[in-house]
C-alpha positions in Angstrom: -8.9 19.5 37.7 -12.5 20.8 37.4 -13.0 18.9 34.1 -12.1 15.6 35.7 -14.4 16.2 38.6 -17.2 17.2 36.2 -16.6 14.2 34.0 -16.7 11.9 37.1 -19.9 13.4 38.4 -21.6 13.5 35.0 -20.7 9.8 34.4 -22.1 8.8 37.7 -25.4 10.7 37.2 -25.7 9.3 33.7 -25.0 5.8 34.8 -27.4 6.0 37.7 -30.2 7.4 35.4 -29.5 4.8 32.7 -29.5 1.8 35.2 -32.7 3.1 36.9 -34.5 3.6 33.6 -33.5 0.2 32.2 -34.7 -1.6 35.3 -37.9 0.4 35.8 -38.9 0.4 32.1 -38.4 -3.4 31.7 -39.8 -5.6 30.3 -42.0 -3.6 28.0 -39.8 -0.7 27.1 -36.1 0.4 26.7 -34.6 3.9 27.0 -34.1 4.0 23.2 -37.8 3.1 22.7 -38.8 5.8 25.1 -36.9 8.4 23.1 -38.7 7.3 19.9 -42.1 7.5 21.7 -41.3 11.0 23.1 -40.3 12.2 19.6 -43.4 10.8 18.1 -45.6 12.3 20.8 -44.3 15.7 20.0 -44.2 15.4 16.2 -47.2 13.2 15.6 -45.4 11.3 12.8 -41.9 10.9 11.5 -40.1 9.1 8.7 -37.6 6.4 9.9 -34.7 8.6 8.6 -35.9 11.5 10.8 -34.7 9.5 13.9 -31.1 9.5 12.9 -30.3 12.9 14.3 -31.8 12.0 17.7 -30.5 8.4 18.1 -26.8 7.7 18.2 -27.1 4.7 15.9 -27.2 3.5 12.3 -30.2 3.4 9.9 -30.2 -0.4 10.1 -30.4 -0.3 13.9 -33.3 2.2 13.7 -35.2 -0.1 11.4 -34.6 -3.0 13.8 -35.8 -0.8 16.7 -38.9 0.3 14.9 -39.6 -3.3 13.9 -39.5 -4.4 17.6 -41.6 -1.5 18.6 -44.2 -2.2 15.9 -44.4 -5.8 16.9 -44.9 -4.8 20.6 -47.8 -2.5 19.5 -46.0 0.7 20.5 -46.2 2.3 17.1 -47.6 1.9 13.6 -46.1 2.3 10.2 -48.0 3.3 7.1 -47.2 4.4 3.5 -47.8 7.9 2.4 -50.9 8.2 0.3 -49.3 10.5 -2.3 -45.8 9.0 -2.4 -45.7 5.3 -1.6 -41.9 5.4 -1.1 -42.4 7.3 2.1 -43.2 5.4 5.3 -44.7 7.3 8.2 -44.2 6.1 11.8 -46.8 7.1 14.4 -47.3 6.3 18.1 -50.1 3.9 19.0 -52.4 4.3 22.1 -50.3 1.6 23.8 -47.2 3.6 22.9 -48.7 6.8 24.3 -49.4 5.0 27.6 -45.9 3.5 27.8 -44.4 6.9 26.9 -46.3 8.5 29.8 -45.2 5.8 32.2 -41.6 6.2 31.1 -41.6 10.0 31.5 -43.1 9.6 35.0 -40.4 7.1 36.0 -37.7 9.5 34.8 -39.4 12.5 36.4 -39.5 10.7 39.8 -35.9 9.7 39.6 -34.7 13.2 38.7 -36.9 14.8 41.4 -35.3 12.5 43.9 -31.8 13.6 42.8 -32.7 17.3 42.6 -34.5 17.3 46.0 -31.0 17.1 47.6 -30.5 20.8 46.7 -32.7 23.9 47.2 -35.1 25.1 44.6 -32.9 28.1 43.9 -29.9 25.8 43.3 -32.0 23.6 41.1 -32.8 26.5 38.9 -29.1 27.6 38.9 -28.0 24.1 38.0 -30.4 23.9 35.0 -29.3 27.4 33.9 -25.6 26.5 34.1 -26.1 23.2 32.3 -28.0 25.1 29.6 -25.0 27.4 29.3 -22.6 24.5 29.0 -24.9 22.5 26.6 -25.6 25.4 24.3 -22.1 26.9 24.2 
């Protein structure tokens, strides 16, 4: 069946990407940390609860992740000046550099995979995946 073949290929690609990223990002970064840094780079600052919709994990795990990242100097946390109950998370300069490094690692890996097919088929693949993902 087409669904079984799709699942098998998707699993292989996902596994290959995950393994490559974990090896190449280590020891200073994980994939989850890269996701946090990418979100912060786009949004400037976020509350810890804002990460829930992007990370498949619990609020407690997000707190632990942010603690580790802050300790590693990848981000900073600060209280809101008007409402001290709100904590803002922002990416540090070191975090920006690590985010750039991580995105370049992923870009090279995906380019290597996509270079196996023509530019036209790359565009078609992205189009079709977009159709499937946004259905």
